[in-house]
C-alpha positions, 0 to 999 in steps of 0.5 A: 129933571128926571134921570130919563131926561138927563140921559137923553140930553146927555146923549143928544149933546154927545151925538151933536158933537160927533156929527160936528166932528165929521161934517164939512168945514163951517162957512167963514164968518165976517170981521176979523175972524174972516181975515184970520190966516189958515194957520192961525185957525188951525192953531186955535183949533188945536189949542181949543178943542170943542167942549164935549159931554163927559164919557166916551165919544161914539166911533165916527163915520170916516168917509172913504173917498177913493179905492183902497181907503179904510173906514173906521172899521176894516172890511176885507176879503169879501167872497164870492169875488173872483177876478177882483169883482170884474165879473159878477157872481151869478145867482138865480132869482130868489136863490139862497147864496152865501157872502163872507168877509173879514170884519175887524177893528183895532184892540179888543173893541167888538164889531158887527157886520151887516149885509145890505142887498140892493136891486138894479135900481139901487133900492135897498131890498134886504138888510141882514145881520152877519154871523162871526163863524171864525173869531180867530180869522174875523170871518163873518158870513150871511146867507142872502137872496136877491128878489123873489122866486117865481115859476113864471115861464118866459112866455107867460104874462106873469114873467113881466114881473120877473123881468123887472127883477133881473140884472145886476144887484149889489151886496154891501158889507157894512162893518161897525163898532158894536158899542153895546157888546163892548160896553156890556162885556166890561160893565158885567165884569165891573158890576161883578167885582164892584169896580167903577160901577157908577161910571159903567152904568151911566155910560150904559144908560147914555148908550141905550138912549143914543141907540133909541134916537138912532135913525140908522137902527130903524126902530119903531115907536115901541122899540124906541120906548123899550130902549128909553125905558131901559136907559132910565132904569139904568140911570136910576141910582136908587136901584141896585147895580144888578137891577140896573144892569139887568135892564140892559140885558133883557130879552127885548134889548138882546133881540133888538141888538140882533135885529136893529143894532146901534151901529157906530163907525159905520164902514161900508165896503165897495158894492159887490156885484151879483148877476141875477138870472131868471128862474130855471137859469140854474135849475133845469132838466134837459131832454135832447132828441132829433126831430128827424128821428121822431116819427121816423118809419122804415119804408118797406116799399122803397127800402129806406127810412122815411124821416120824421118832421117837426109835426111828428116830433110833437111826440118827443115833446109829449115824452119829455113832459111825461118824464118830467123834463123842463127843456127840450133841446134840438140839434140844428134844424137848418138845411144840411150841405151836400158837398162832402156830406158825411155818411153813417158813423162819420164815414167820408162817403155818404150813400144816396139816402144818408141825411148828413150831419145836421152840423154840416150847416147850409145849402142852396136852400139857406143857412142858419136862418132857415128851417130844413124843408125836410123837417118843415117850415118856419110856421111848423117850428113856431107851432112846435114851440107853441105846443111845447109852451102849452106843455110848460116846456122850453125849447133850446136850439143848438147853434153851431157856428160853422158852415158846409161848403154850400152855405150862402155865407161862403159866397156872400162873405168869403172873408169870413173863412180862412183860405190856404195859399192856393186860394182854397178854403180850409176845412175844419181839422184837428190833425190828423182828423179832418172834417171835410163837410165843414168850413170853420169861421175865421174871426180875424177879418170881420168879427163885428160883421159876424157878430151882427149877423149872429145877433140877427139870426138869434133874434129871429129864433127867439121870436119864433119861440126859442128861449135857450141856445146850446152853443156847439164848441164855443171854445173854438171861437174868440171869448170876446165874440161871445161876450159881445153877442150874448150882451147884445142878445140878452139886452133885448131878450133878458130871458134867453139862456146860453149853454156852452158845449165846451169840453176844454181847459178849465180857464176857457170854461171859466172865461165862457161863464164870465161872459154870459154862458148860463150853463156848461157841459162838463166832465161829469161823464168821466167821473166814475169812482167814489174818489173822483165823484166826491171831489167833483161834487164839491168842486162843481157845487162849491164856490165855483158854482157862483160863476160856472153852472155845470150841467150833468149829462150821463151821455150825449150823441158824442159821449158814451163812456166805458162805464155806461157801456159796461154796467148795463141797466144798473149803470144807466140807473146809477148815472141818472141818479148821480146826474139828477141829484148831483147838480141843479141842472142835468140832461138826458139824450133820448135813447137812454131809456132804451139802453142804447150803449154800444160803442163805435169801436175805438171811440167813446161814442155810440155806433150807428150815431144819430148825428149821421143817420135817422133812428127808428125806435120802438118806444114801447120797449122802454117799459122793459128796462125801467129807466124811463120810470126812474127818470120820471121819479127823479124829476118828480123828486127834484120838483117836490124838493126844489129848495134842496137844490143849489150850487152851494149846499152839497156835503159829502157823507162818510161811508165805509164801503169804497163802492158806495157814495153818499152826499147830502143837499141841505137848505136851512129853515130860514132860507125855505118858503116853509120855514122848515129845513129841506134835506135830501140824502143820496146814497148810491152803489157805484158797482153795477154788478155786485151788492154792497153794504156800508155805514153812512155817518150823519153829522146831525147838527150840520143838518139841523137835526137835534142829536138827542133824537133820531130822525125819520127818513123816507126813500123818495124812490120806493116810499119806504121809511126808516129811522136814522141817527148818527151812523146808519146801515145801508145795503144796495144791490144792482138787481134791486135798488141801486140808490136811495134818495132819502128825504128827512121827514120833519 
């Protein structure tokens, strides 16, 4: 018998013995053995162990039958895993994300770790080796993706393939004893010092032969032959110990250890859940406008403004498309109440021509399921959505769950509103503020009934062409309400997204994210200093990004900060760059291009607020300021370098000037479709009035740059190229360039 056959036979005997030790108890035999007592059988087993082939037994697989039990290898502290895994982490289809875990075993035995990704039907889609990044803490990490990225829109036929990939995926971390590396460590030393060499090399031969026959390793025929040949060489006593050991350390065997390892004592973790959402769930550029202001003109004959309609609002779609946005977002388009209607700048008394706030929803003409006749008909809205889709734009509709005193619900469902002791319905208020044009919903009497009605209404608008709901003040309603509604709507329409307009406590914002709000407004407008921004960029683009996807808006109809007010055109440019580059999702409220930055005295909001009046704008003036051109460039950069955008890949770059912030977005080569790293470096002068200079430090290896060589960077805003190394000089002036957005040219 050849040495190769002996090694294979020895390994087979060892494997059979190990399998018997972990299999179910054997069936009872007949005769006197059948009548033997359990105690007798136990004593006999203890005194007469099953014969084994000489050598070490491989680590067995220890079944885990209940939560909290350990396998043969210990797997703990898997991240992301907030709230003990009750709420799944959130990733976009095809988006790269990181999973880490502690994986270890007793003594000095070596371990390995593998991450296994399964789709919603339980099919294994990916098996990836993990890397130990901190041996002292046994911390292993891996970057994964769930499914294939697609640019298909929800209304396109190709989206059917996307839909099949959406839902709850799982990632299982499998710890295992790395028998090969443990053996190799000791065998190398023994060969070097001449200690017990024969046993060490025979053990290695047996190990390689067992590896070749392992079904778990998923080897092809060529790979099996490679291991079998190495096992035979190691068993050949006519060769020198160094030659025999070399067979086990060849490049082919080393590559197989990485790609198809022998995994003894396989110990899987509990599956970790990941909610996989559709494309543009986290990477989006929003553009907000009021349809009644699009195409609005001043009627000199009657001395008043003639508002726009859904037909004239098509111009807003064209502008959003030209500037490179993905989503057009409309405030409520429902009939507006008459009772206690608000006037200009939120005054308590409306003039005869004041249109009222679109957030005072409902009149005798209808409620949340009706298009305001002043804007048009439901057919007009469907045509608006169809045109948006032709342009590749999604339509987001504001859903404010509140009513004017004239809303049909007030008579149809009086128990949906809170009444005072005198029997009157309570207005919305936040003492000392009062909102006399709004009745808030009371969820205590009939929450299931309200849920059913909201689900009906959302279904109606989805069928009309809406794919996203921006929900107004969701934090003033029960979290469970939204959990039920979003689950029902997305079960029927899994493509629908939800944006939470919730400026509130961190716990509430996180809870809303847990229950299905895909994106969230956030406190970006008030993070203006270098220190504030650096901290906030890491916070919103860190581990929190697995649960809460913050959307950066420089301004909204409700927000106009002092920074935007005081820094003019340069300030608008600075905030646009920070928003577009600082988050995968960002948004602009129209009028930003026209530098509309006058505050209402005493408030951080615009005077002559569009919420209470129709705006007549001259869009020909946009060319004077250059902001529209900048927005277009920023959206182009985002599209061309989409693989640089993730909620998990931002790093702050050291800069020497307190007014200059620098950060990088970096995706390594193995996670891009081109096989090349994708890196953007953003440098911004936060001072809207003065020039500043700074040194920007790059930790080159962190960006996959060979430190032996400089690298070419191209400013995507100007087209200029520079050579950069470890430390680099920049100078930015508000009257010239407020920012650089460098792409590393590979």
